C-alpha positions as CSV (number, residue, x, y, z in Angstrom):
1,X,21.1,-10.4,122.5
2,X,24.4,-11.8,123.9
3,X,27.2,-12.1,121.4
4,X,27.3,-15.8,121.8
5,X,23.8,-16.1,120.6
6,X,23.9,-13.7,117.7
7,X,23.6,-15.8,114.5
8,X,25.8,-15.3,111.5
9,X,25.1,-16.0,107.8
10,X,27.6,-17.9,105.8
11,X,27.1,-17.3,102.1
12,X,28.3,-20.2,100.0
13,X,29.2,-19.7,96.4
14,X,32.2,-21.2,94.7
15,X,33.3,-22.7,98.0
16,X,31.0,-25.7,98.4
17,X,32.9,-27.4,101.2
18,X,33.3,-27.6,104.9
19,X,37.0,-28.4,104.9
20,X,39.4,-25.4,104.8
21,X,36.6,-22.9,104.5
22,X,37.8,-19.7,106.1
23,X,34.4,-17.9,106.0
24,X,32.7,-20.8,107.8
25,X,35.5,-21.1,110.3
26,X,35.4,-17.4,111.1
27,X,31.6,-17.5,111.5
28,X,31.9,-20.4,114.0
29,X,34.4,-18.5,116.0
30,X,31.8,-15.9,116.9
31,X,30.2,-18.6,119.0
32,X,26.7,-18.0,117.7
33,X,24.4,-20.1,115.4
34,X,25.5,-20.3,111.8
35,X,23.1,-20.0,108.9
36,X,24.5,-21.5,105.7
37,X,22.8,-20.2,102.5
38,X,23.3,-20.6,98.8
39,X,21.6,-18.0,96.6
40,X,20.6,-18.6,93.0
41,X,21.0,-15.1,91.6
42,X,19.1,-14.0,88.4
43,X,20.9,-15.2,85.3
44,X,21.7,-11.7,84.1
45,X,23.5,-11.0,87.3
46,X,25.6,-14.1,87.3
47,X,29.3,-13.3,87.0
48,X,31.4,-16.0,85.4
49,X,30.2,-19.1,83.6
50,X,27.4,-21.3,84.7
51,X,26.8,-23.4,81.6
52,X,24.7,-26.5,81.2
53,X,27.4,-28.9,82.3
54,X,28.1,-26.8,85.4
55,X,24.4,-26.7,86.3
56,X,24.5,-30.5,86.4
57,X,27.5,-30.4,88.7
58,X,26.0,-27.7,90.9
59,X,22.9,-29.7,91.5
60,X,24.9,-32.7,92.8
61,X,27.4,-30.5,94.6
62,X,24.7,-28.7,96.5
63,X,23.2,-32.0,97.4
64,X,26.5,-33.2,98.8
65,X,27.0,-30.0,100.7
66,X,23.6,-30.2,102.3
67,X,24.3,-33.7,103.4
68,X,27.6,-32.7,104.9
69,X,26.0,-29.8,106.8
70,X,23.2,-32.1,108.1
71,X,25.9,-34.5,109.4
72,X,27.4,-31.5,111.3
73,X,24.0,-30.6,112.8
74,X,23.2,-27.8,110.4
75,X,21.4,-27.3,107.1
76,X,21.6,-25.5,103.8
77,X,19.1,-22.8,102.9
78,X,18.4,-22.4,99.2
79,X,16.9,-19.1,98.0
80,X,16.5,-17.4,94.6
81,X,16.8,-13.7,94.1
82,X,19.2,-10.7,94.1
83,X,21.9,-11.4,96.7
84,X,21.5,-8.2,98.6
85,X,17.7,-8.6,98.9
86,X,18.0,-12.2,100.0
87,X,20.7,-11.5,102.6
88,X,18.8,-8.5,104.0
89,X,15.6,-10.5,104.3
90,X,17.4,-13.5,105.9
91,X,19.2,-11.2,108.4
92,X,15.8,-9.7,109.3
93,X,14.2,-13.1,109.9
94,X,17.1,-14.5,111.9
95,X,18.6,-11.5,113.7
96,X,21.9,-12.0,112.0
97,X,24.1,-8.8,111.8
98,X,27.0,-10.3,109.9
99,X,27.6,-12.1,106.6
100,X,30.7,-14.2,106.2
101,X,31.9,-15.0,102.6
102,X,34.9,-16.2,100.8
103,X,36.1,-13.9,98.0
104,X,35.0,-14.6,94.5
105,X,37.5,-12.6,92.5
106,X,35.7,-12.8,89.2
107,X,32.8,-10.7,90.8
108,X,34.7,-8.2,92.8
109,X,32.8,-5.2,91.7
110,X,29.4,-6.9,92.1
111,X,30.3,-8.0,95.6
112,X,31.5,-4.5,96.5
113,X,28.1,-3.1,95.6
114,X,26.3,-5.8,97.7
115,X,28.5,-5.1,100.7
116,X,27.7,-1.3,100.4
117,X,23.9,-2.1,100.3
118,X,24.2,-4.4,103.4
119,X,26.2,-1.8,105.3
120,X,23.3,0.7,104.8
121,X,21.2,-1.7,106.8
122,X,23.8,-2.2,109.5
123,X,24.8,-5.7,108.2
124,X,28.5,-6.2,108.1
125,X,30.2,-8.3,105.5
126,X,33.5,-10.1,106.3
127,X,35.3,-11.6,103.3
128,X,38.1,-14.1,103.4
129,X,40.9,-15.5,101.2
130,X,40.3,-19.1,100.4
131,X,40.0,-19.7,96.7
132,X,43.5,-19.1,95.5
133,X,47.0,-20.0,96.7
134,X,47.8,-16.3,97.5
135,X,45.8,-13.1,97.5
136,X,46.2,-11.6,94.1
137,X,47.2,-8.2,95.4
138,X,50.2,-9.9,97.1
139,X,51.7,-11.1,93.8
140,X,52.3,-8.0,91.8
141,X,55.1,-6.4,89.7
142,X,57.2,-3.6,91.2
143,X,54.8,-1.2,89.6
144,X,51.9,-2.8,91.3
145,X,50.4,-4.3,88.2
146,X,49.5,-7.9,87.3
147,X,52.4,-10.0,85.8
148,X,51.9,-10.4,82.1
149,X,54.3,-13.4,81.9
150,X,53.9,-16.5,83.9
151,X,57.5,-17.3,84.9
152,X,58.1,-14.1,86.9
153,X,54.7,-14.6,88.4
154,X,55.6,-18.1,89.5
155,X,58.9,-16.8,90.9
156,X,57.1,-14.1,92.9
157,X,54.6,-16.6,94.2
158,X,57.3,-18.8,95.5
159,X,59.0,-15.9,97.2
160,X,55.7,-15.1,98.9
161,X,56.1,-18.4,100.9
162,X,54.0,-21.4,101.3
163,X,50.2,-21.0,101.1
164,X,48.4,-20.8,104.4
165,X,47.9,-24.0,106.3
166,X,44.5,-25.5,105.5
167,X,41.8,-25.6,108.3
168,X,40.1,-28.9,109.0
169,X,36.3,-29.3,108.7
170,X,34.1,-28.6,111.8
171,X,32.5,-31.7,113.4
172,X,29.6,-29.7,114.8
173,X,28.1,-26.5,113.5
174,X,25.8,-24.5,115.9
175,X,22.4,-23.8,114.3
176,X,19.2,-22.0,115.2
177,X,16.3,-24.0,116.7
178,X,13.9,-23.0,114.0
179,X,14.4,-23.9,110.3
180,X,14.4,-21.2,107.6
181,X,12.3,-21.6,104.5
182,X,14.3,-23.1,101.8
183,X,13.5,-23.8,98.1
184,X,13.6,-27.3,96.8
185,X,16.7,-27.9,94.7
186,X,14.7,-30.0,92.2
187,X,12.6,-26.9,91.4
188,X,15.7,-25.1,90.1
189,X,15.8,-27.4,87.0
190,X,19.6,-27.8,86.9
191,X,19.5,-31.3,85.6
192,X,19.0,-32.2,81.9
193,X,16.0,-34.4,81.2
194,X,15.2,-35.3,77.6
195,X,17.7,-36.0,76.3
196,X,19.9,-36.7,79.3
197,X,23.2,-35.6,77.7
198,X,24.9,-35.9,81.1
199,X,24.3,-39.6,81.4
200,X,28.0,-40.4,81.0
201,X,29.2,-37.9,83.6
202,X,28.9,-40.1,86.7
203,X,31.3,-42.6,85.1
204,X,34.2,-40.3,86.1
205,X,32.7,-37.6,88.3
206,X,31.4,-37.6,91.9
207,X,30.6,-33.9,92.7
208,X,31.1,-32.8,96.3
209,X,33.9,-32.9,98.9
210,X,34.0,-36.6,99.1
211,X,34.7,-36.9,95.4
212,X,37.4,-34.2,95.6
213,X,39.1,-36.0,98.5
214,X,39.0,-39.3,96.6
215,X,40.5,-37.7,93.4
216,X,43.3,-36.1,95.5
217,X,44.2,-39.3,97.3
218,X,44.2,-41.3,94.1
219,X,46.4,-38.6,92.4
220,X,48.9,-38.5,95.2
221,X,49.1,-42.3,95.6
222,X,49.2,-43.4,91.9
223,X,49.7,-40.5,89.5
224,X,51.8,-37.7,90.8
225,X,55.2,-39.4,90.4
226,X,54.8,-39.5,86.6
227,X,52.9,-36.3,86.2
228,X,55.4,-34.2,84.3
229,X,55.6,-36.8,81.5
230,X,52.2,-38.4,81.6
231,X,50.1,-35.3,81.7
232,X,50.7,-34.7,78.0
233,X,49.4,-38.1,76.9
234,X,45.6,-38.1,76.7
235,X,45.4,-41.9,76.6
236,X,47.2,-42.1,80.0
237,X,45.2,-41.5,83.2
238,X,48.0,-39.2,84.6
239,X,46.2,-36.0,85.4
240,X,44.5,-35.2,88.8
241,X,41.0,-34.6,87.5
242,X,40.7,-32.0,90.3
243,X,39.8,-29.1,88.1
244,X,36.0,-29.2,88.4
245,X,36.3,-29.7,92.2
246,X,38.5,-26.6,92.3
247,X,36.2,-24.6,90.1
248,X,33.2,-25.3,92.4
249,X,35.3,-24.9,95.6
250,X,34.8,-28.4,96.8
251,X,38.5,-28.5,97.7
252,X,40.9,-25.6,98.3
253,X,44.2,-25.0,96.4
254,X,45.9,-24.8,99.8
255,X,44.7,-28.3,100.7
256,X,46.0,-29.7,97.4
257,X,49.3,-27.8,97.7
258,X,50.0,-29.1,101.1
259,X,49.0,-32.7,100.2
260,X,52.0,-32.7,97.8
261,X,54.5,-32.2,100.6
262,X,56.6,-35.2,101.8
263,X,56.8,-36.9,98.4
264,X,60.0,-38.8,97.5
265,X,62.8,-36.9,96.0
266,X,62.4,-38.8,92.8
267,X,59.0,-37.1,92.4
268,X,60.3,-33.5,93.0
269,X,60.1,-32.5,89.4
270,X,56.6,-33.9,89.2
271,X,55.5,-32.0,92.3
272,X,57.0,-28.7,91.0
273,X,55.3,-29.2,87.6
274,X,51.9,-29.9,89.3
275,X,52.2,-26.9,91.6
276,X,52.9,-24.7,88.6
277,X,49.6,-25.8,87.2
278,X,47.9,-24.7,90.4
279,X,49.9,-21.4,90.2
280,X,48.7,-20.9,86.5
281,X,45.1,-20.7,87.9
282,X,46.2,-17.9,90.3
283,X,48.0,-16.2,87.3
284,X,44.8,-16.3,85.3
285,X,42.8,-14.8,88.1
286,X,45.3,-12.0,88.4
287,X,44.7,-11.2,84.7
288,X,41.0,-11.3,85.2
289,X,41.1,-8.9,88.1
290,X,43.1,-6.4,86.0
291,X,41.1,-7.0,82.9
292,X,37.5,-8.0,83.8
293,X,36.5,-8.3,80.2
294,X,39.0,-11.2,79.6
295,X,36.3,-13.4,78.0
296,X,35.0,-10.7,75.7
297,X,38.0,-8.5,74.6
298,X,41.5,-9.2,73.4
299,X,44.1,-8.6,76.0
300,X,46.4,-7.6,73.1
301,X,44.2,-5.0,71.4
302,X,46.2,-5.3,68.2
303,X,44.1,-8.3,67.5
304,X,41.0,-6.1,67.4
305,X,41.5,-5.6,63.7
306,X,41.9,-9.3,63.0
307,X,39.5,-10.5,60.3
308,X,37.8,-13.6,61.6
309,X,35.6,-15.7,59.4
310,X,32.6,-17.9,60.4
311,X,31.1,-20.9,58.7
312,X,28.2,-22.2,60.7
313,X,28.5,-25.7,59.1
314,X,32.2,-26.0,60.0
315,X,31.5,-24.7,63.6
316,X,28.8,-27.3,64.0
317,X,31.2,-30.1,62.7
318,X,33.8,-28.9,65.3
319,X,31.3,-29.0,68.2
320,X,30.1,-32.5,67.2
321,X,33.6,-34.0,66.6
322,X,33.1,-34.5,62.9
323,X,36.0,-32.5,61.4
324,X,37.7,-35.4,59.8
325,X,40.8,-35.0,62.0
326,X,40.7,-37.8,64.6
327,X,42.6,-36.1,67.5
328,X,40.3,-33.1,67.2
329,X,37.2,-35.2,67.0
330,X,38.2,-37.4,69.9
331,X,38.6,-34.4,72.1
332,X,35.3,-32.8,71.1
333,X,33.5,-36.1,71.7
334,X,35.2,-36.6,75.1
335,X,34.0,-33.1,76.0
336,X,30.4,-33.9,75.1
337,X,30.3,-37.3,76.8
338,X,32.0,-36.4,80.0
339,X,32.0,-32.6,80.3
340,X,35.8,-32.7,80.2
341,X,38.7,-32.8,77.8
342,X,42.3,-33.6,78.3
343,X,44.4,-30.4,78.6
344,X,46.7,-31.1,75.7
345,X,43.8,-31.9,73.4
346,X,42.0,-28.6,74.5
347,X,45.0,-26.8,73.0
348,X,44.8,-28.8,69.8
349,X,41.0,-28.4,69.4
350,X,41.2,-24.7,70.2
351,X,44.0,-24.1,67.7
352,X,42.0,-26.0,65.0
353,X,38.9,-23.8,65.5
354,X,40.9,-20.5,65.6
355,X,43.5,-21.2,63.0
356,X,42.2,-23.9,60.7
357,X,38.6,-22.7,60.6
358,X,39.4,-19.0,61.3
359,X,36.6,-18.7,63.8
360,X,36.8,-16.1,66.6
361,X,38.2,-17.6,69.8
362,X,35.3,-16.1,71.7
363,X,32.9,-18.6,70.1
364,X,35.1,-21.4,71.3
365,X,35.3,-20.0,74.7
366,X,31.5,-19.8,75.0
367,X,31.1,-23.4,73.8
368,X,33.6,-24.7,76.3
369,X,31.9,-22.5,79.0
370,X,28.7,-24.3,78.3
371,X,30.0,-27.9,78.0
372,X,32.9,-28.1,80.5
373,X,32.2,-29.1,84.1
374,X,35.4,-27.2,85.1
375,X,34.7,-24.1,83.1
376,X,36.5,-21.4,85.1
377,X,35.9,-17.7,84.6
378,X,39.6,-17.0,84.6
379,X,41.2,-20.1,83.2
380,X,38.8,-20.7,80.3
381,X,39.1,-17.2,78.9
382,X,42.8,-16.8,79.5
383,X,43.6,-20.2,77.9
384,X,41.6,-19.5,74.8
385,X,43.4,-16.1,74.5
386,X,46.7,-18.0,75.0
387,X,46.0,-20.2,72.0
388,X,44.7,-17.3,69.9
389,X,47.9,-15.3,70.6
390,X,45.9,-12.4,71.9
391,X,46.4,-13.0,75.6
392,X,49.0,-12.5,78.2
393,X,52.1,-14.7,77.9
394,X,50.4,-16.2,74.9
395,X,51.5,-18.7,72.3
396,X,52.2,-16.7,69.1
397,X,49.4,-16.9,66.6
398,X,51.8,-18.2,64.0
399,X,52.4,-21.4,66.1
400,X,49.8,-23.4,64.3
401,X,49.2,-26.9,65.5
402,X,49.2,-29.5,62.8
403,X,46.4,-31.9,64.0
404,X,48.0,-34.9,62.4
405,X,51.5,-34.3,63.9
406,X,50.0,-33.5,67.3
407,X,48.0,-36.7,67.3
408,X,51.1,-38.8,66.3
409,X,53.2,-37.1,68.9
410,X,50.8,-37.3,71.9
411,X,48.7,-40.3,71.0
412,X,51.3,-42.4,69.1
413,X,49.4,-45.7,69.4
414,X,46.0,-44.1,68.7
415,X,44.5,-45.3,71.9
416,X,42.8,-42.0,72.8
417,X,41.3,-41.7,69.3
418,X,40.0,-45.3,69.4
419,X,38.4,-44.7,72.8
420,X,36.4,-41.7,71.7
421,X,36.1,-42.2,67.9
422,X,35.1,-45.9,67.9
423,X,34.4,-46.0,64.1
424,X,38.2,-45.8,63.7
425,X,38.9,-48.5,66.2
426,X,40.1,-51.1,63.7
427,X,42.3,-48.7,61.7
428,X,46.0,-49.4,61.4
429,X,48.2,-47.3,63.8
430,X,50.0,-45.8,60.8
431,X,46.8,-44.1,59.6
432,X,44.9,-43.6,62.8
433,X,45.5,-39.9,62.8
434,X,45.2,-39.5,59.0
435,X,42.6,-41.9,57.7
436,X,42.2,-39.6,54.6
437,X,45.7,-40.8,53.5
438,X,45.0,-44.5,54.0
439,X,44.7,-46.7,50.9
440,X,41.3,-48.1,50.1
441,X,42.2,-51.6,51.0
442,X,43.3,-50.4,54.5
443,X,40.0,-48.5,55.0
444,X,38.0,-51.5,53.7
445,X,39.7,-53.8,56.1
446,X,38.9,-51.4,59.0
447,X,35.3,-51.1,57.9
448,X,35.6,-47.4,57.1
449,X,34.1,-45.5,54.3
450,X,35.2,-41.9,54.2
451,X,32.3,-39.5,53.9
452,X,29.9,-42.1,55.2
453,X,31.1,-43.8,58.4
454,X,33.7,-41.1,59.1
455,X,33.9,-37.6,57.6
456,X,36.5,-36.4,55.2
457,X,38.5,-33.4,56.5
458,X,36.3,-30.3,56.4
459,X,39.4,-28.2,55.5
460,X,42.8,-28.9,54.1
461,X,45.2,-28.1,57.0
462,X,48.0,-26.9,54.6
463,X,45.7,-24.4,52.9
464,X,44.0,-23.4,56.1
465,X,47.5,-22.7,57.6
466,X,48.4,-20.5,54.7
467,X,45.1,-18.6,55.0
468,X,45.6,-18.1,58.8
469,X,49.1,-16.8,58.3
470,X,48.0,-14.4,55.6
471,X,45.3,-13.0,57.9
472,X,47.8,-12.6,60.6
473,X,50.2,-10.8,58.4
474,X,47.4,-8.4,57.4
475,X,47.4,-7.0,60.9
476,X,51.1,-7.3,61.8
477,X,54.5,-8.8,60.8
478,X,55.3,-12.0,62.6
479,X,58.9,-13.2,62.9
480,X,58.1,-16.3,61.0
481,X,55.8,-19.3,60.8
482,X,56.2,-22.3,63.0
483,X,54.6,-25.7,62.7
484,X,54.2,-28.0,65.6
């Protein structure tokens, strides 16, 4: 078979896009037909999170990808099974001798095994860099290890130069004349039915490349110039909302990075701050590569002796946004309604679970993994360990967020709380973050009855803080407490 007619398989995973897709681009350069495939692997073989919220996103993202491929004269084959079995069978049916794929760093060892199995059957695998700003092995300490502190990592990343130039999407993708048997996406059962807890998601999310491009354009045009200040205020629409699109690979970090070029000098600090957030994602992946059990084990093993508690009733109150602390409850309800939570509030809610309730960070990580549309195998675990104090470049455990002070600082007018905790909507600004301190006549005027229309605090923060510090001192000697 002439080289120009030999088909190639493009295995889509967390790169559900045509734009700036190095694996797809390389497959097309062979000149032969391209066979796009997405494999639903057995759940026990999945690497990284695929919680309920992400299953909803995946359904719509695959729908969008199939539509884009169809417009380019191609199609998307959906198959369930072990990846190596599916790829071998598909190669046998089509005559393909090569699989093109973008690297998924969270599953390096799994992919290595798959490549070896395919090689035994004379099927080559070519893997490409397309999911991070830089290849992780290029950003290392002098000793060849992952950086454990972000600032030197950021400095090294900048010295490595600009990320590669993004590649435009193909207008036409060569395909085989005959169609390959594909499973029906609806048969995968990715969408919730009764109840449809994702009913609110479409209000802010449009999965797929088109949605990612719209989010990026809106951010560059309207939000980037005030990013450094606005990103900490949950009531202000100042963040990019690109994280779920990045997580599912509907847009590449290189495309986002290069879109921030050419901004006015007045926005230079905002651009740098935003790019640092993109770099933090790379940093987290470098940690995950060096420590694959990042979601299960403490990076700092001195935390292995930490004595966690667990109260099922308190954990349930946290998940439902019924803790009695408005900023915490607002965040948890935003999460449930939209599959997303503002980053500042993620830190506040995580601190509350870990330090006020003394519940192991791993339980929080799993809850976020199931409920976030942007649950990322590296970021989610690294950020939870950051709050717990057990991770790399972590916030010290004794930095304990006071949920009232955090609310007053970052939601001073209470707009975020009022949006997500409507039963407090009529409460005076002075008490919006501490309704438990409000006089009865103030609560009556706002139509609030503590313990009935809105819960009393499930723990006293002052006592909880003392308990957390005592537990911390039992395993080590901190330099001193700090309240934020």
